[in-house]
N, C-alpha and C positions, 0 to 999 in steps of 0.2 A: 510346394503347398498342395495339400490333398483337396479333393472335391468333397461335396457334402456326404458322400458315401465312404469316405476314407480311401478312395482310390485315385490314382492318376494325379492330374494337375488341374486346378481351377483355370478356366479360360482367362479370367481377369489377371492371372499371374504370368501369362504368356505375352512376350513383347514382340516376337517375330516368329513366323512359321515359314520354312523353306521346304518345298516338296518337289519331287520328281514324279511325273505322271507315268504310271505303269502302262504297259501295252494293253490293248483291248478297248472296245467302245464302252463297256460297262465302267471301266476304270476312268476313262477320259471324262465321262459325264460326272462321275463322282468328284473328281478334282475341279473340273471347270464350272460345274454348276452347284452341286450340293455343298462341298467343302467351302467354296468361295462364299456362298450365302451364310453358312454357319459361322465361319470365322468373322465375317462382317457383323453378324448378329451378336457374336460374343464380344465385339469391340477390340479384337486383336489388332494392334496398330499397323502391322506390316505383314503381308502375305506375298511370298515369292513363289511363282510356279514355273518350274523348268519343264518344258513340254516338247519332247522329241517327236511327238505326233501332231503338232500344230504346224501344218505346212512343212517347210523345210527345217523346222525346229524353232522354238521361240521361248523367250523368257518374259513373263508378265509380272509386273510389280504392282501390287494393289496397296494403296495407302488411303488414309482418311476413312475409316470404317463408318458406316451409317447403320447402326444397330436397328433403328426404327424402320429402315427400308431393306435390311439384309443385303446391302450393296455397298459400294465404295465410291468416295468422292473422286479419287484419281486412279486411273488404270493406265499404266504405261507398258506397252508391248513392243519388244524389239526382237529381230531375228537373231539366231545364234551367231556368235562372232561379234556382236555389237555390245559395247559395254553398257551396263546399267548399274548405278550405285545405290545402295540402300541408304535412304535419306535420314533415318531416325532409329532410335532404340539401341540395343546393345551391339548390333551389327552395323551401326552408322558408319558410312564410309567404305564398307566392304564392296568391292567391285566384282560383279559377275560378268565375265567376258569370255574371250576365246580360250583362256586357260582352263575354264570350267566346261564350256559348251562345245568347244572345238570351233573351227572356222565356219564362216557363212557357207551355206549349202546352196547349190544351184537350183 
């Protein structure tokens, strides 16, 4: 589904976003702050952030977008190697765990 300008996809058509944080402080802020707020504001139901630069590595699952507050009802963060299951949408039941992130890091 195209956006108003005939480009890309309307945010309302996106059911889940999964992203991996790129290296560098500029990129980390982009994913952890800007995109997090914009996806919530757009009402995207599920945002998964795989972040190699969050301590020893972490997966954060954002659900329950609050467009009016540009934030999320539920934020679940686990270290690499810990399983987290996508709770809804087309990826419902998909497990992000050690097979994707590698084992827990010290």
